[in-house]
N, C-alpha and C positions, 0 to 999 in steps of 0.2 A: 504494500500500499503505500504510495507516494503523499500523498495528504497528511498534514501532518494536524497537530489540535492548536486551535485557531486560527489557521489559515483561510485567507479571505480568496476566493474566486471570482472574480468579476468578470461577466459576459458582458460583448458589447458587440452591435452592429445595426441592423436595422426595421423594418415592423415583425418580423418573423421572432424577433430577441423584444422587440420595445412590449408590446401589448397591454397596453394600458398600466406600467411600472408607476411607481410614485417618484414627482418630481421634487426635488433636484436630482437626488441619489435614490436608484430603485432597489431598497431594501427593506426588511423588516416585517412586524406585523400586519393585517390586514391587507393580506394582496399588493404587500410592496415591492416585491419581483415582478409583478404583472400576471397576469394569468392565464400564460404561455409556455412555454419547454423550462424556460428559467426557473419556474413555478414548480414545474413538476422536478426538475434538477437539486432544488432545495430541500423538498417534502423526500425524495429519497435519500440522499444522503445523510438527512435530518435524522432520518429513520432505522437507517442500517448503523448511519456512524456518530449517534446523539456525543459521546462521549468528545468527540474532535472539539465541539461547537464550534463547526465551522462560518464562514460570513459568507453567503452571497450576495452578490450586490450587480445589479441591472444598469448597465448604460447604454441600450439599444432608442434608437430616436428612428423613427417611423419616416421614410423617405429616403433616408440615406447612402451615400455610395463610397468606397472608400476615399474618396476625396475628403469627406463632409467627418469619416472616419481622421486624417489625417490633420485637418483641421483644428481637432477638440483630443487630440492622442493624449497630448502634454496633461489637461485637466481633467479628463475623464478616465484616463487610464493611469499615467505614471504618477499623477502626483496623489492618486489613491493608493499607491504602496501593495497593489497586488500579489498576491503568492505564485497564483493561477490567471492565465488568461484567456479565453474561449472567445473567438470571432466568428461571427456569422454576419458575411456582409457579399452582396454580389448581385444579389435579384435587382435593384433598381440601378445598376451598374450595366448591365445587358438591357431592362427594359427602357430606360432612358431614348434608347435607338427605336423602338415602336411606338410610346406613346407621345415622343415631342420629336420627330423626326427631322424636322427643318430647323429645331435648335440644338445643332454639331454643340457648340461650348459645353451642353449637358452632357452630349457622350461622354463616356469613360470607356477607351478602348482597351483591348486585350495587354497591350503591354504595358498602359500606363496601369492600368489595376496590378498586372502583377508586380511591378517595379514597387507601386506603393505599396502593396501589401504586404512584401520581403523589407522595405526598408520600415514597416513600422513594429514587426516580427524582430528586425536588428534590434530596434532603438529599445526591446522592453528587457531582450537576455540579460 
C-alpha cells in the first residue's frame, strides 16, 4: 500500500471531476467533494482504510481544458501540497474543435495537450 496516514489526494480536471463540488476547495462533509467519481473514491478509501485519515480534495472545474489547468496549477495544486495528484482532463480539449469550429483560438491540439500535460506532471514531481 502506497498511501500513508494523513495523505492528501488531490483530483483535478473538468466537469467529470467537478460534479457540483464545494467552492473554493472541494473537500469536507455534505458533498464537499461533489457528486461524481471523486466522492466514490473518497467513500471507498474511507471505508477500506479509515485508519489512514486520508484527505480527498476535488479541484475540478467544468469546461476546463489543459490550458486552464496550466493557468491554475500553482494555486490549485502546488500551493495545496498534495501527496498524490490525479488528473482527468481532455474532453473539452477535443470538444472545442467540434462545438466551436470557427473559434480556432479555443482549440487545443494534441501537441499542445501533450506538452502541457507533461510539463504539469514534471513540475509536480
